[in-house]
C-alpha positions in Angstrom: 47.8 26.7 -0.3 44.2 25.5 -0.2 41.9 27.5 -2.6 39.2 27.4 0.1 41.4 29.2 2.6 42.7 31.7 0.1 39.2 32.7 -1.0 38.0 33.0 2.6 41.0 35.3 3.3 40.2 37.4 0.2 36.6 37.7 1.2 37.5 38.8 4.7 40.1 41.3 3.4 37.6 42.8 0.9 34.9 43.0 3.5 37.1 44.7 6.0 38.4 47.2 3.5 34.8 48.1 2.4 33.6 48.5 6.0 36.6 50.6 7.0 36.0 53.0 4.2 32.3 53.4 5.0 33.0 53.6 8.7 35.5 56.5 8.3 32.9 58.3 6.1 30.4 58.1 8.9 32.9 59.4 11.5 33.9 56.2 13.2 37.5 55.9 14.5 39.4 53.9 11.9 41.7 52.1 14.4 38.9 51.0 16.6 36.9 49.9 13.6 39.8 47.6 12.5 40.0 46.3 16.1 36.3 45.4 15.8 36.8 43.8 12.4 39.6 41.6 13.8 37.6 40.4 16.7 34.5 39.8 14.6 36.6 37.8 12.2 38.0 35.6 15.1 34.6 35.2 16.7 33.0 34.4 13.3 35.5 31.7 12.4 35.5 30.1 15.8 31.7 30.1 16.1 31.1 28.9 12.5 33.5 26.0 13.1 31.9 25.1 16.4 28.5 25.1 14.8 29.8 22.8 12.1 31.3 20.6 14.8 27.9 20.4 16.6 26.1 19.5 13.4 28.6 16.9 12.5 29.5 15.7 16.0 28.8 12.0 15.1 31.2 12.1 12.1 34.0 13.6 14.2 33.5 11.1 17.0 33.6 8.2 14.5 36.8 9.5 12.9 38.5 9.8 16.3 37.4 6.4 17.6 38.2 4.8 14.2 34.8 3.2 14.0 34.5 4.4 10.4 37.6 2.5 9.3 37.3 -0.7 7.3 37.4 -3.8 9.5 40.7 -5.8 9.5 42.8 -2.9 8.5 46.2 -2.0 9.9 46.1 -0.2 13.3 46.5 3.6 13.2 49.7 5.2 14.3 49.9 8.0 16.8 50.2 10.6 14.1 47.1 9.3 12.2 45.2 9.1 15.5 46.0 12.7 16.4 45.1 13.9 12.9 41.7 12.1 13.1 40.9 13.3 16.6 41.8 17.0 15.8 39.9 17.0 12.5 37.5 19.6 13.8 40.5 22.0 13.7 41.2 21.4 10.0 39.4 24.5 8.8 41.3 24.5 5.5 39.5 21.3 4.5 36.1 23.2 4.5 33.3 23.2 7.0 32.1 26.5 8.3 28.4 27.1 9.2 27.6 30.7 8.2 24.8 31.2 10.6 27.0 30.2 13.6 29.7 32.6 12.5 27.2 35.5 11.9 25.8 35.1 15.4 29.2 35.0 17.0 30.3 38.1 15.0 27.1 39.8 15.9 27.5 39.3 19.6 31.1 40.7 19.5 29.8 43.7 17.5 27.1 44.4 20.0 29.5 44.2 22.9 32.1 46.4 21.2 29.6 49.0 20.1 28.3 49.2 23.7 31.8 49.7 25.0 32.6 52.4 22.4 29.2 54.1 22.8 28.5 53.5 19.1 25.1 52.7 17.7 24.9 49.0 17.1 22.5 49.7 14.2 25.0 52.1 12.6 27.8 49.6 13.0 25.5 46.9 11.4 24.8 49.1 8.5 28.6 49.7 8.0 29.3 45.9 7.9 26.2 44.6 6.1 27.4 45.2 2.5 30.9 44.0 3.6 29.4 40.8 4.9 27.5 40.1 1.7 30.7 40.7 -0.4 32.9 38.6 1.9 30.4 35.7 2.0 30.2 35.6 -1.8 34.0 34.9 -1.9 33.5 32.4 0.9 31.0 30.4 -1.1 33.4 30.3 -4.1 35.8 28.8 -1.6 33.1 26.2 -0.7 32.8 25.4 -4.4 36.5 24.9 -4.7 36.5 22.5 -1.7 33.3 20.8 -2.8 31.5 21.3 0.6 27.9 22.6 0.9 27.2 20.7 -2.4 23.8 20.1 -3.9 21.5 17.3 -4.8 21.7 15.4 -8.1 20.8 17.4 -11.1 20.3 16.7 -14.8 20.7 20.3 -15.8 23.4 21.4 -18.2 24.9 23.6 -15.4 25.4 20.6 -13.0 28.9 20.0 -11.7 30.7 16.8 -10.9 33.3 17.1 -8.2 36.6 15.1 -8.4 38.1 12.6 -6.0 39.5 14.3 -2.9 36.7 16.9 -2.7 34.4 17.0 0.3 31.4 16.1 -2.0 33.2 13.1 -3.4 34.3 11.8 0.0 30.9 12.2 1.6 29.0 10.6 -1.3 31.6 7.7 -1.4 31.1 7.0 2.3 27.3 6.8 1.7 27.8 4.3 -1.2 26.4 6.8 -3.7 29.6 6.5 -5.8 30.8 3.3 -7.4 34.2 2.0 -6.3 36.8 3.2 -8.8 34.9 6.2 -9.9 36.8 9.5 -10.0 33.9 12.0 -10.2 30.6 12.5 -8.3 27.3 12.4 -10.2 26.3 15.8 -11.6 25.1 18.0 -8.7 23.5 21.3 -8.3 26.3 23.9 -7.8 24.5 25.3 -4.7 27.7 27.2 -3.7 27.5 29.2 -6.9 23.8 29.8 -6.4 24.5 31.4 -3.1 27.5 33.3 -4.2 25.5 34.8 -7.1 22.7 35.7 -4.7 25.1 37.3 -2.3 26.5 39.5 -5.1 23.0 40.6 -6.0 22.3 41.4 -2.3 25.6 43.4 -2.2 24.6 45.4 -5.2 21.2 46.2 -3.7 22.7 47.3 -0.4 25.2 49.5 -2.1 22.4 51.1 -4.1 20.3 51.7 -1.0 23.2 52.9 1.3 23.3 56.6 0.3 19.5 56.9 0.7 19.3 55.1 4.1 22.2 56.7 6.0 19.6 58.5 8.2 17.8 55.3 9.0 20.1 53.4 11.3 19.6 49.7 11.0 17.7 49.7 7.7 20.6 48.4 5.7 21.4 45.6 8.3 17.7 44.5 8.5 17.5 44.5 4.7 20.6 42.3 4.4 19.3 39.8 7.0 15.9 39.6 5.3 17.3 39.1 1.8 19.9 36.6 2.9 17.4 34.5 4.9 15.1 34.3 1.9 18.1 33.3 -0.3 19.4 30.7 2.2 15.9 29.1 2.5 15.7 28.7 -1.3 19.2 27.4 -1.7 18.6 24.9 1.1 16.0 23.2 -1.1 18.8 22.2 -3.4 21.5 21.3 -0.8 22.5 17.6 -0.8 25.1 17.4 1.9 23.3 15.0 4.2 25.5 15.8 7.2 23.1 18.7 7.8 20.3 18.1 10.2 16.7 17.8 9.2 14.3 18.6 12.1 11.4 17.2 10.1 12.5 15.6 6.9 9.6 16.0 4.5 9.7 14.4 1.0 7.3 16.1 -1.4 7.6 14.4 -4.8 5.5 17.0 -6.6 7.6 20.0 -5.3 10.8 18.0 -5.9 9.7 17.2 -9.5 8.9 20.9 -10.1 12.3 21.9 -8.8 14.1 19.1 -10.8 15.2 17.3 -7.7 15.3 13.6 -6.8 11.8 12.6 -5.5 13.1 10.6 -2.6 15.2 13.3 -0.9 13.8 15.7 1.7 13.4 19.3 0.8 12.1 20.5 4.2 12.8 21.3 7.1 16.5 21.6 7.7 18.2 23.5 10.5 19.2 26.2 8.1 15.7 26.6 6.8 14.3 26.9 10.4 17.0 29.4 11.3 16.1 31.4 8.2 12.4 31.5 9.2 13.2 32.5 12.8 15.6 35.2 11.7 13.1 36.6 9.2 10.5 36.8 12.0 13.1 38.6 14.2 13.7 41.1 11.3 10.0 41.8 11.2 9.9 42.6 15.0 13.1 44.7 14.8 11.7 46.6 11.8 8.6 47.6 13.7 10.7 48.9 16.6 13.2 50.7 14.3 10.4 52.4 12.4 9.2 54.0 15.7 12.7 55.3 16.3 13.0 56.7 12.8 9.7 58.5 13.2 10.7 59.9 16.6 14.0 61.2 15.2 13.7 61.5 11.4 16.7 63.8 11.1 19.2 61.6 13.0 22.7 62.7 11.9 24.7 60.1 10.0 27.5 60.2 12.6 28.9 57.1 14.3 28.9 58.8 17.7 25.2 58.4 18.6 24.4 56.1 21.5 22.5 52.9 20.7 18.8 53.0 21.4 18.1 49.4 20.5 
């Protein structure tokens, strides 16, 4: 039983239970809501793993071809070759890109809502707090696996990951860990930063939910805006170099102010660019939604209204 997988499952279960309860309160059919949650989960896991595979395509290719093996070693057996070439399927070892999963789940939700003649915005409001809660558990799973780790840190809260973790294996392959060492250097626990931020977002959404039930889409847009800001900030401290930098910028003054190594880039990763684009999309969607709210300020909090997105 991998702790990573257990925490992912707990997060999914807690999120679905929360969304089911709120959906029933808003008049959505419980059975169909569970169907939607199932397909969103499947789409989210598949899309997040595919996104991880695309970002780390070179690593998976080297593992399959054996080019990352030490020269002169014993040839691989059939079992080892199959294990290396199917490593992209090893979800339990860590490696899910949240933005990829969110986009996949969002597409399924939009198609499902259209088929059921539900408001996509209403469905999004139902699942927004659930997504924040589930993602917090997921980041705790990342912490257990050692993936999505941070840059080196001298702070008292820094964490050293043991041999066998994703952080240790990646840093060892880069030569950042001396042979024979059993721990990584102290690193920023970026997984815990994001988990704590998601819990704060969850609390904010739960506090706003009763007031905004007559503003379809407000809760969903608030979640996306808050999460993109959180993700952009956390990305500054991320140290897993398998991520792509579109324009790797090293800013020693900013790095020193943040307590980061001066030689490592802080901008602009794929995650940061995605955050900026999503935040811009939120601004555009908010303008359109405000027009809809003004046109129909007394929209009933039922789930039966047809989407006007």
